[in-house]
NUSE-505637 format. One record per atom (N, C-alpha, C): z, x, y. Coordinates in steps of 0.001 Angstrom, whole numbers, plus 500000, padded with zeros to 6 digits. Example, Ala and Ser with C-alpha at 12.3 -4.5 7.8 and 13.67 -1.06 7.14 Angstrom:
// residues 2
507800513190494310 507800512300495500 507800513200496700 507080512850497750 507140513670498940 507870512900500030 
END
This chain:
// residues 517
701574148443744478 701766147745745763 701394146269745594 702339145386745896 702110143949745696 701107143423746692 700294142513746223 699292141909747091 699924140829747953 699526140828749199 700022139799750102 699280138488749839 699974137373749856 699264136097749633 698311135808750768 697250135090750413 696270134698751414 696886133739752415 696432133790753651 696925132809754630 696623131391754174 697421130484754661 697278129095754249 695940128520754645 695407128981755780 694122128460756247 693000128823755300 693149129971754552 692126130375753604 692313129707752257 693553129347751923 693811128718750628 693526127225750641 693719126581751747 693507125126751826 692570124763752966 691630125678753249 690729125431754373 689816124258754157 689280124146752942 688347123048752694 689019121696752829 690291121600752358 691015120327752480 691259119978753931 691681121004754724 691924120746756135 690637120376756871 689529121032756511 688257120699757149 687852119266756832 687989118878755557 687647117504755189 688538116503755911 689870116819756012 690772115926756728 690418115860758209 690038117012758765 689649117021760175 688396116204760436 687435116288759511 686219115490759668 686522114001759597 687429113606758680 687782112199758571 688489111714759828 689372112555760376 690058112180761610 689072112067762768 688074112981762790 687077112914763861 686261111641763764 685881111256762520 685133110006762369 685964108810762811 687248108798762432 688112107688762818 688272107620764327 688478108804764960 688623108830766414 687354108378767108 686187108797766576 684931108381767182 684732106871767077 685091106308765914 684978104859765779 685909104114766712 687167104587766831 688101103951767753 687668104081769201 687174105273769569 686704105461770941 685521104562771248 684629104363770272 683501103469770498 683934102043770765 684981101582770021 685481100221770267 686151100110771633 686949101147772014 687662101094773292 686692101178774465 685687102034774344 684757102261775452 683577101303775452 683600100277774608 682492099342774575 682265098646775916 683331098195776643 683078097613777984 682442098605778948 682859099884778868 682256100884779743 680772101047779435 680440101064778153 679027101164777769 678239099961778280 678839098775778225 678148097572778701 677902097637780202 678938098079780964 678758098183782413 677721099245782772 677747100371782071 676768101417782360 675351100948782053 675190100237780959 673861099712780631 673410098688781677 674356097842782152 673990096867783179 673634097512784505 674400098561784927 674063099261786162 672700099922786070 672399100466784891 671097101100784720 669978100064784825 670179098904784269 669156097861784335 669024097327785761 670163097184786493 670087096735787876 669356097754788746 669657099062788515 668965100093789290 667473100095789000 667112099898787720 665685099845787375 665017098635788026 665727097517788047 665151096332788690 664989096547790194 665980097248790841 665854097534792264 664693098456792569 664514099490791754 663376100380791965 662052099650791771 662006098789790789 660776098038790543 660482097082791706 661536096436792236 661340095525793369 660896096298794626 661456097490794832 661067098306795980 659609098764795861 659193099128794628 657811099564794442 656830098418794658 657250097172794338 656360096025794514 656316095538795966 657266095946796801 657288095496798200 656206096214798997 655393095491799782 654369096156800619 655020097101801632 654280098099802052 654834099102802954 655173098522804332 654429097517804772 654714096957806090 655978096108806099 656499095758804927 657716094955804860 658943095764804464 658782097039804195 659925097835803758 660907098086804903 660408098203806161 661306098418807298 662252097248807508 661740095995807617 662659094843807738 663608094707806555 663122095064805360 664001094969804188 665153095966804288 664875097178804760 665940098155804939 666939097687806005 666426097091807086 667315096574808135 668222095468807591 667646094585806740 668440093503806167 669529094057805245 669190095059804442 670183095650803532 671295096325804319 670927097059805370 671940097717806191 672853096697806872 672285095560807324 673104094524807954 674106093934806970 673662093691805747 674565093156804726 675688094130804430 675385095416804358 676404096417804077 677431096466805201 676972096365806469 677897096382807611 678805095163807595 678227093969807333 679023092742807294 680071092815806197 679660093316805010 680606093417803903 681714094411804224 681367095514804887 682369096537805202 683368096041806225 682943095177807198 683836094697808239 684636093466807813 684182092732806801 684875091523806366 686158091902805630 687207091039805728 688449091308804980 688184091267803465 688681092275802785 688486092413801320 686996092420800945 686144092753801901 684706092762801614 684298093785800568 684694095071800740 684292096060799712 684818095720798320 686074095205798259 686623094859796947 685851093722796311 685568092680797084 684809091560796520 683386091980796147 682779092870796949 681430093336796617 681438094148795329 682481094981795173 682563095751793926 682754094865792720 683626093829792853 683811092905791724 682522092154791401 681790091755792428 680519091067792174 679508091980791487 679492093243791931 678564094186791296 678924094408789837 680246094555789533 680658094753788139 680345093517787290 680532092320787873 680212091104787120 678718091021786824 677889091356787828 676440091332787603 676029092385786570 676667093574786614 676345094616785637 676768094200784235 677949093560784120 678392093104782796 677449092045782240 676988091138783114 676068090110782636 674708090710782273 674260091656783079 672965092273782815 673009093209781604 674160093828781330 674243094799780239 674682094228778912 674800092909778815 675237092321777550 674176092518776479 674592092482775215 673671092617774085 672940091299773894 671660091310774191 670865090081774147 670060089924772863 670374090767771869 669674090610770590 670153089357769876 669260088629769267 669688087402768574 670563087748767378 671618087001767157 672497087291766013 671765087107764687 672108087988763756 671500087906762436 672007086663761713 671134086002761002 671577084805760282 672560085171759180 673593084378759068 674603084591758052 674172083914756756 673988084757755708 673629084213754423 672136083952754294 671657083686753103 670226083443752885 669821082060753347 668528081921753661 668018080610754037 667705079801752784 667072078665752968 666830077768751829 665883078404750810 664812079050751286 663864079661750358 664503080825749604 665300081633750303 665960082751749634 667016082261748655 667730081229749021 668712080654748093 668042080105746842 666907079478747020 666176078943745867 665721080080744952 665290081193745544 664848082326744728 666025082950743965 667156083111744632 668334083664743961 668835082721742872 668802081424743137 669222080458742127 668323080521740900 667012080619741100 666091080704739961 666322081986739167 666588083088739852 666857084341739156 668159084254738372 669160083613738936 670433083445738241 670252082598736976 669521081511737086 669309080648735916 668513081382734832 667586082258735232 666816082997734228 667670084008733486 668743084508734111 669614085495733462 670698084858732593 670876083554732687 671944082890731934 671817083106730430 670652082939729801 670584083142728343 670923084559727898 670803085550728765 671045086933728376 672470087387728681 673098086787729676 674426087227730107 675516086206729816 675300085287728921 676304084257728626 676600084256727140 677805083765726824 678244083635725431 679057082358725312 678913081674724185 679619080398724001 681122080588723932 681608081743723503 683037081976723362 683716082405724653 682959082598725742 683529083071726996 684274081927727675 685622082061727897 686362080957728536 686041080792730015 685698081878730707 685356081810732126 684016082508732320 682913081845731977 681614082529732019 681179082847733439 680687084060733616 680108084453734900 678725083840735078 678044083609733961 676706083020733981 676739081735733165 676367080662733800 676294079361733150 675299078515733922 674650077626733232 673671076758733890 674377075882734914 673894075976736158 674534075265737250 675739075977737825 675962077250737449 677115077993737936 676907078541739339 677881079345739802 677842079915741137 677112081258741096 675953081289741690 675183082533741672 675780083566742612 676571083168743605 677150084126744546 678124085068743853 678783084644742782 679687085540742047 678915086628741322 677713086311740860 676929087285740089 676136088222740984 675800087796742207 675001088618743126 675828088911744375 676664089943744358 677522090205745529 676766090693746751 675631091333746590 674863091817747747 673378091723747427 672593091498748478 671155091329748307 670487091516749663 669212091861749636 668383091995750830 667005091447750511 666320090959751561 664973090424751412 664058091144752393 662787091250752033 661814091862752933 661202090794753838 660222091210754628 659613090284755585 658852089151754905 658393089388753686 657655088346752977 658561087370752242 659882087572752300 660804086670751641 661128087025750213 660627088167749724 660934088583748363 662113089542748355 662772089640747221 663960090479747094 663560091947747194 664256092683748059 664038094125748195 665191094944747627 666379094365747569 667533095050746977 668489094001746454 669035094242745258 669910093265744628 670929093982743749 672176093593743882 673234094120743017 673711092991742118 673693093212740813 673962092177739820 675206092567739029 676123091638738907 677272091794738020 676982091101736698 677414091716735628 677208091111734313 678486091270733496 678695090412732479 679941090462731695 680045091754730900 681269092120730566 681523093384729878 681008093378728450 680828092207727847 680366092178726461 678852092331726341 678136092400727450 676694092630727356 676431094050726840 675489094182725935 675196095471725287 674304096317726190 674916096824727286 674136097619728222 673880099031727719 674481099415726602 674211100731726038 672993100781725143 672383099631724845 671199099586724004 669945099510724866 668970100337724522 667738100401725313 666966099093725269 666981098411724130 666234097153724021 666833096073724911 668161096035724989 668801095037725853 668493095314727318 668542096569727695 668200096906729070 666751096556729377 665869096858728450 664446096613728680 664175095126728899 664865094255728165 664652092815728344 665059092371729745 666205092871730216 666667092490731549 665717093037732615 665305094282732475 664411094887733468 663068094163733509 662546093774732346 661280093051732321 661419091679732985 662540091015732746 662768089711733365 662885089833734884 663651090801735357 663815090977736800 662491091349737463 661686092161736781 660383092525737323 659486091304737481 659535090413736514 658675089235736565 659165088211737584 660476088010737671 661021086978738548 661140087433739997 661269088739740249 661426089230741615 660098089469742308 659013089470741578 657706089661742198 656971090836741598 655841090587740973 655040091657740388 654255092395741465 653650093509741065 652882094303742005 653702095308742764 655008095409742482 655871096379743131 656599097188742067 657107098340742466 657876099190741558 659359099005741831 660129098817740773 661562098586740878 662307099735740207 663418100105740821 664301101111740241 665579100418739776 665988100690738529 667157100058737936 668224101120737702 669386100913738298 670526101833738141 671651101070737462 671892101401736197 672928100729735412 674247101478735574 675281100760735994 676640101303736078 677447100662734957 677481101334733821 678140100758732651 679645100647732836 680232101536733636 681671101486733838 682082100278734670 681310099951735694 681632098823736558 680917097541736159 680080097586735130 679317096425734674 678475095845735811 677701096724736449 676841096314737545 675472096959737388 674482096261737892 673099096734737884 672553096645739298 672063097776739819 671470097823741160 669956097866741018 669283096899741616 667824096790741581 667303097086742984 666406098051743095 665858098462744383 664346098510744292 663671097980745288 662216098055745362 661842099395745978 661007100159745279 660616101490745719 659370101415746594 659367102246747605 658185102338748465 657078103092747741 655820102778747997 654730103508747330 654758104995747689 654454105839746717 654371107276746972 653111107593747770 653164108596748639 651980108923749453 650861109493748591 649670108967748786 648494109425748047 647518110213748913 647882110476750176 646978111152751101 647370112600751362 648184113199750484 648604114587750662 647577115486749985 646937116328750767 645916117233750247 646539118562749845 645769119351749115 646226120678748701 646448121556749924 647523122332749905 647879123217751015 648907124221750536 649237125179751398 650256126159751081 651632125518751244 652360125442750150 653684124855750189 654726125935750454 655755125557751173 656831126491751512 657767126586750311 657472127499749417 658257127698748206 658507129177747995 659501129489747176 659824130865746825 658997131286745612 658855132584745363 658160133036744139 658852132470742897 658044131973741975 658587131341740781 658763129848740897 658454129254742061 658551127813742258 657151127217742390 656913126156741657 655616125480741663 655841124009741971 655105123489742920 655200122080743294 654268121287742391 654855120437741549 654053119575740689 653544118351741427 654289117889742391 653902116705743141 655059116265744006 655043114997744381 656020114468745316 656609113188744753 657861112931745118 658614111843744516 659412111107745577 660411110329745135 661244109540746037 662308110415746695 662718110088747911 663753110896748563 665108110812747894 665364109748747119 666651109641746436 666698110422745137 665552110908744659 665534111599743377 665823113079743468 665535113708744601 665744115144744772 666484115367746089 667064116563746231 667847116905747417 667132117959748257 665824117844748351 665058118851749079 663787118209749605 663317118687750735 662052118240751297 661209119453751670 659900119246751717 658970120294752108 658209119855753354 658035120744754324 657205120404755477 655736120441755108 655029119362755360 653624119246754995 652797118950756235 651536119302756138 650582119055757213 649566118034756737 649428116965757504 648431115930757208 647609115704758463 646496116432758554 645712116409759778 646488117090760895 646775116361761958 647603116868763038 649048116422762918 649366115709761869 650710115169761680 651539116102760812 652809116259761157 653768117032760384 654826116081759829 655116116218758557 656132115366757953 656802116097756801 657987115628756442 658763116201755349 658743115227754175 658378115746752998 658233114922751799 659040115559750679 659794114786749892 660560115357748775 659639115759747627 659731116993747130 658846117448746061 659549117468744699 658744117566743655 659214117894742306 658844119356742069 659834120234742092 659625121673742005 659956122130740595 659019122827739991 659183123402738646 659393124902738805 660500125400738266 660850126816738386 660528127533737087 659829128655737202 659456129472736060 660041130870736243 659866131694735220 660372133059735297 661450133323734272 662108134473734416 663088134915733422 664315134019733378 664664133378734478 665865132541734533 665558131056734411 664345130733734069 663975129328733948 664409128772732603 664897127558732602 665250126889731346 664071126116730766 663037125891731559 661821125202731092 660625126035731514 660342127142730807 659299128065731277 657871127594731023 657674126553730208 656317126116729872 656191124617730123 654958124163730354 654701122797730807 653647122137729934 653868120854729632 652908120013728921 652542118838729813 651240118631730011 650726117547730835 649925116616729929 650248115339729954 649542114338729152 649057113225730059 647935112645729693 647394111560730497 646108111019729923 645672109920730471 644411109298730078 643260109968730820 642030109763730358 640881110316731092 640820109774732514 640618110689733480 640560110305734871 641901110088735535 642994110451734857 644318110228735426 644773111344736348 644090112504736345 644464113590737236 645091114783736562 644980114916735228 645563116074734551 644865117367734973 643539117348735055 642810118535735501 643132118859736955 643332117840737777 643714118071739168 645044118786739257 646002118389738427 647303119054738430 647189120491737953 646393120749736916 646211122132736448 645556122975737535 644589122415738236 643943123154739320 644926123434740457 645800122479740762 646812122699741786 647788123793741373 648191123800740093 649092124845739605 648411126204739677 647113126259739340 646394127537739386 646340128093740805 646082127242741785 646014127716743168 647366128236743650 648447127603743214 649770128088743594 650149129356742844 649742129463741574 650084130654740787 649363131895741279 648183131721741847 647407132878742312 648027133552743537 649023132949744151 649668133594745290 650483134808744861 651044134775743645 651934135858743218 651614136383741819 650592135858741127 650356136277739755 648896136203739376 648661136396738075 647324136354737485 647195135100736628 645967134607736518 645719133330735850 644609133519734824 644839132977733630 643838132912732567 643618131443732237 642378130971732370 642066129553732213 641173129372731002 641562128446730137 640775128076728963 640518126582729048 639252126201729161 638862124806729330 638174124316728070 638841123395727364 638269122897726125 637226121826726331 637298121107727464 636339120036727694 634973120505728108 634824121761728588 633544122341728986 632836121462730019 633597121066731047 633029120237732105 632791121018733391 633190122275733439 632996123083734629 633913122743735776 635072122147735491 636006121754736538 636666122962737208 636618124125736574 637280125313737121 636273126379737548 635032125980737780 634015126948738186 634332127569739542 635056126855740381 635386127401741709 636331128586741619 637026128758740480 637972129857740326 637357131084739675 636162130973739144 635547132103738437 635246133230739412 635588134451739018 635308135629739826 636224135827741004 637317135091741095 638248135228742202 639309136270741893 639921136810742931 641007137769742752 642164137094742026 642657137743740990 643761137212740209 643358136341739050 642107135881738992 641629135064737878 641051136003736821 641750136148735720 641315137076734681 640077136579733959 640014135280733681 638850134715732987 638917133203733083 637737132595733034 637614131140732925 636706130890731731 637283130502730610 636550130381729350 636473128926728926 635306128541728413 635121127203727859 634534127229726459 634014128370726004 633487128487724650 634564128869723660 634304128604722388 635301128863721351 635577130350721211 634523131169721148 634718132606720950 635432133220722153 634996132852723355 635650133389724538 637101132947724644 637388131698724242 638771131217724293 639642131970723301 639139132173722082 639917132902721077 640160134335721529 639126134968722077 639283136351722540 640302136435723665 640262135506724600 641200135524725718 642631135268725250 642814134333724315 644162134049723839 644700135193722983 643821135873722235 644275137056721509 644738138148722473 643991138319723559 644423139291724562 645757138880725172 645955137580725424 647220137108725986 648380137382725038 648141137250723728 649191137565722760 649556139044722813 648555139922722800 648827141369722869 649466141744724208 649047141095725274 649633141386726588 651103140973726624 651439139858726010 652846139446725950 653674140453725176 653154140916724032 653881141926723268 654011143228724045 652954143622724761 653033144859725544 654079144743726641 654146143605727279 655139143407728330 656555143467727762 656747142880726601 658074142935725992 658483144368725686 657566145147725133 657886146548724793 658154147356726060 657322147170727083 657512147926728326 658828147554728998 659175146264729016 660441145862729624 661627146389728836 661527146418727506 662624146934726677 662815148431726904 661740149169726978 661860150610727216 662432150897728602 662040150110729588 662580150314730927 664078150034730969 664507148993730280 665937148700730264 666720149786729546 666184150308728436 666877151371727719 666978152640728561 665979152897729386 666010154086730244 666769153847731542 667234152636731760 667968152340732972 667102152163734186 665836151813733998 664907151622735104 664524150152735215 664102149726736383 663607148345736496 662293148187735750 661935146972735375 660662146759734676 659493147180735554 658395147630734950 657212148017735737 656645146835736523 655867147175737528 655292146132738383 654354145218737608 653589145772736656 652662144929735909 653383143990734959 654638144273734640 655437143371733810 656075142278734670 656484142640735864 657112141652736744 656088140695737365 654833141066737403 653822140173737960 653569139022736979 653723137774737416 653584136636736490 652164136534735928 652095136108734683 650836135816733999 650860134353733581 649847133617734012 649749132187733722 648596131950732753 648871131216731676 647865130814730691 647719129301730796 646568128847731288 646321127427731525 645286126932730529 645666125964729703 644775125386728697 644569123915729000 643338123539729209 642975122155729461 642218121620728247 642789120636727576 642230120001726376 641994121020725256 643055121620724732 642874122541723607 642481121838722314 642682120507722240 642307119800721020 640816119848720749 639992119867721816 638545119963721613 638167121300720999 638841122374721428 638573123679720817 639048123719719378 640176123061719095 640646123011717717 639683122282716801 639038121231717302 638037120516716504 636832121406716218 636377122164717229 635265123076717012 635628124176716030 636863124684716127 637291125734715209 637362125222713778 637839123983713586 637903123421712234 636507123214711658 635563122790712503 634192122602712024 633533123923711677 633951125013712341 633375126332712085 634156127125711048 635238126527710501 636032127223709501 636930128308710067 637295128188711340 638154129173711974 639527128560712238 640546129398712447 641874128859712751 641911128238714141 642840127338714337 642996126654715619 643437127656716686 642785127683717850 643223128608718905 644663128398719355 645218127209719106 646601126987719497 647568127881718735 647160128356717555 648036129254716796 648269130569717522 647378130930718440 647547132173719202 648548132019720342 649035130817720578 650036130599721619 651457130796721134 651632131123719860 652976131247719311 653794132297720060 653233133481720248 653968134566720898 654169134294722389 653145133897723172 653394133599724583 654397132469724798 654388131474723927 655339130382724098 656758130808723751 656908131565722687 658256131945722241 658865133014723134 658082134010723541 658610135135724302 658096135167725740 657489134098726192 656915134109727523 657938134250728629 659101133664728472 660098133752729537 660545135189729744 660787135943728670 661211137333728816 660082138217729323 658824137864728995 657679138676729415 657057138192730707 657652137185731338 657126136622732588 655730136031732382 655559135326731271 654307134655730919 654586133155730855 653774132374731528 653943130920731585 652715130246730991 652952129248730152 651872128508729485 651897127064729983 650731126576730387 650555125184730807 649467124574729930 649795123488729259 648864122801728359 648660121385728867 647399120990729036 647038119631729446 646206118997728347 646610117802727937 645911117129726848 645926115630727092 644933114925726510 644852113486726641 645690112811725556 646003111537725804 646889110812724899 646340110755723482 645023110546723364 644458110363722035 644407111652721225 644714112782721826 644684114061721110 646051114726721051 647109114004721419 648439114612721373 648890114931719960 648392114176718984 648775114457717599 648250115799717117 647216116323717783 646660117608717363 647355118811717964 648362118604718803 649085119737719361 649918120411718285 650002121716718364 650758122472717362 652252122283717571 653020122652716542 654471122526716631 655048123442717705 654438124606717897 654936125526718917 654776124933720310 653646124282720567 653433123656721877 654438122537722098 654677121730721092 655634120641721228 657057121155721423 657389122250720780 658762122738720809 659105123465722099 658184124260722625 658515125137723744 658095124594725105 657309123554725160 656950122956726453 657951121849726761 659070122247727333 660140121295727616 659999120648728983 659157121172729827 658814120496731083 657610119599730811 657733118320731126 656694117354730744 656243116553731956 654954116217731964 654353115365732997 653432114378732302 653519113123732677 652634112064732176 651950111437733388 650627111385733360 649846110842734464 649023109656733978 648793108733734900 647947107591734582 648712106471733915 648028105358733612 648688104226732939 649105104605731534 650316104228731168 650852104545729848 651838103464729446 651884103187728159 652835102219727633 654244102819727644 655282101986727658 656652102526727666 656960103435726488 656435103102725289 656703103967724141 655988105308724277 654800105335724900 654114106602725134 654887107472726121 655414106861727170 656204107617728129 657440108201727482 658124107414726684 659344107912726044 659035108979725009 657886108863724339 657529109871723342 657261111218723998 656559111239725104 656219112504725760 657395113040726558 658024112190727352 659094112645728237 660428112808727538 660627112122726436 661916112179725748 662918111173726258 662603110435727305 663493109408727870 662635108434728653 663011107169728658 662211106195729425 662510106316730912 661537106054731771 661803106055733219 662622104841733619 663373104983734700 664207103893735198 663467103058736232 662158103046736168 661349102264737089 660312101486736298 659824100430736908 658772099641736281 657410100269736569 656443100121735678 655120100710735926 654401099998737056 653601100757737790 652829100195738888 651607099488738332 651165098442739028 650048097652738527 648732098407738626 648444098962739797 647225099747740009 647624101209740149 647281102019739144 647704103414739108 646659104265739825 646995104896740946 646031105776741621 645909107097740866 644853107858741068 644729109159740403 645876110088740803 646380110813739801 647479111733740040 648848111095740081 648946109833739696 650228109111739722 650823109099738334 652123109393738220 652765109386736917 654236109697737021 654749110366735966 656165110681735867 656311112139735432 657433112734735809 657738114118735456 659192114205735029 659424115068734040 660792115344733583 660877116812733210 661809117523733814 661990118947733579 663160119138732633 662863119435731378 663911119636730385 664660118353730103 665985118429730223 666840117268729985 667234116570731279 666536116841732374 666850116226733651 666368114797733729 666524114178734888 666082112795735051 664563112683735130 664081111484734929 662650111194735028 662334110837736474 661381111559737069 661001111339738456 659620110693738529 659462109800739480 658103109374739822 657359110554740434 656059110626740206 655289111792740632 653943111363741189 653569111995742290 652231111869742851 651694113266743098 650636113639742376 650066114982742448 649272115117743736 649383116236744442 648553116424745644 647076116471745292 646256115935746163 644819115865745915 644225117271745904 643789117709744709 643189119038744538 641915118882743727 640867118278744280 639651118014743505 638798119268743364 637762119147742553 636784120224742404 635943120291743677 635977121405744399 635218121455745654 633716121423745452 633225121692744233 631797121670743959 631306120296743524 632222119322743450 631839117966743056 631288117229744281 630146116569744108 629528115852745223 630361114664745686 631200114117744801 632015112958745167 633261113331745948 633530114622746143 634718115067746872 634512114901748370 635519114405749042 635425114263750496 635422115636751160 634921115682752383 634808116961753074 636174117553753407 637124116719753755 638456117236754076 639119117859752853 639050117171751706 639648117727750488 638900118972750029 637579118984750196 636801120162749797 637215121383750616 637320121220751915 637701122345752757 639140122774752493 640004121823752146 641393122180751840 641479123061750605 640715122728749564 640735123545748344 640049124886748570 638906124877749253 638209126139749504 639051127093750343 639880126553751231 640732127411752033 641844128067751248 642168127534750072 643224128117749236 642689129109748205 641388129139747985 640826130018746963 640897131476747412 641274132391746520 641227133812746875 639781134272747047 639635135428747652 638282135951747856 637694136370746511 636387136453746463 635715136827745225 635795138340745024 636174138729743818 636228140144743466 635031140564742641 634248139600742141 633066139896741328 632106138738741482 630829138952741245 629875137846741310 630274136729740357 630214135515740827 630631134373740023 629686134164738858 630248134117737655 629479133865736446 629692132429736018 628662131683735717 628865130304735292 629840130229734130 630664129195734141 631700129051733144 631076128909731764 631548129732730824 631104129652729446 629909130513729130 629279131174730130 628095131976729848 628460133183728989 629562133854729336 629961135018728548 630305134620727119 630991133477726998 631346133040725646 630109132684724838 629151132004725459 627938131656724736 627143132903724359 627123133905725267 626423135144724955 627077135855723777 628405135821723742 629097136460722614 628815135718721323 628791134381721406 628497133612720201 627072133884719726 626169134063720694 624790134322720290 624630135672719665 
END
């Protein structure tokens, strides 16, 4: 039996819908132009009525009677006079049109003298980079027309450039990173330091768009984020970088902020994360934030190489398998994680062969969080033992299939001590704190398209998930609630996210030290 063809509305519905939307926009624009006089008269009548009500409210009560008599007399005279109602209506419409006119001052056409001087100086600074002696019609030349090179621009209230579109000749080597870096550094210096700039190179059109970025919010505290299982919020970024927002609570205020969401699990392309940063940049804060989010749906194993007690608030909580800071305890925990990964793989394979879903203990996520593993590696080398990072080989390689996620945080000066397995399998990267451009490119695999900020707040940096774009990042404030320097609001926010205690809290590292003894 031959299949009947689909109706035309189903085969070309999207095209018709798009055409209908375009026609609706065109009709709305035309109607707005045609009805503009009506809008002006309505606005004027509304303003006249408001003025009449205000005048009536200001009139004393003893004078309202004579005023009503006077108004009634005028209405009677107008009604009895020849063409009185018509002339009164025309006068009312004229008064409404005058009252409803747009009284906003017209925007100045073109830049003023100070803005022109700034654009001229920027144009002259770009001449050595965008000019060639062999060019018969140079776009950039000393004393040339800067309006041809800058087709659009905007200035902020302080008179500095906030947005600029730059045209450059086709022979400029915009495909080379060094050439781009020189132009970006020049624009950063000439447009005003102390701000972050975003550079969007359009190699096909030979144009560069420069935009001043607004500062990322630094007052977002730890809280329950509206995410699905397997999604972890690393921080928050610019609204143009992602196509999603999260509803957040800041005191009594509600607002939507674009997040950087890291997806883990069996279908994740970047199942493991590497965090790098300078001391005090917020790497431990990010690991603590990830731990609080992971405890909603999984189990967490924490290994702290710095032995600073930053994770003492998590000890003995539901879902926290261990918080280790000693060498022996860390090795024992990582050995267990290796065997657990292998057990999960075997159990999942047997379930698939039998045609059953994986067991619940296999589907429950397991998170392995290592903070400064290089310090443990140094202790192991001094004691003649193998580096604990060697025990991460199996969780890193087979973690996605076993629903095991590894997060490693390390400082810049110890990145050389990371094992090859950590470097190879941690394709999701985060860099926090001040960093040189070559350091950012080494960790992230690509340079950011923004200039570095002058004063880097804690938890500020960049994130790149796999081969995706580089995002600006601000980590939510998740401090140690037991630290005396923590504010009361942040302390209560973190304590409210902690699971209940399932066992008496043991000081971090006590079990490991007892085992070593």
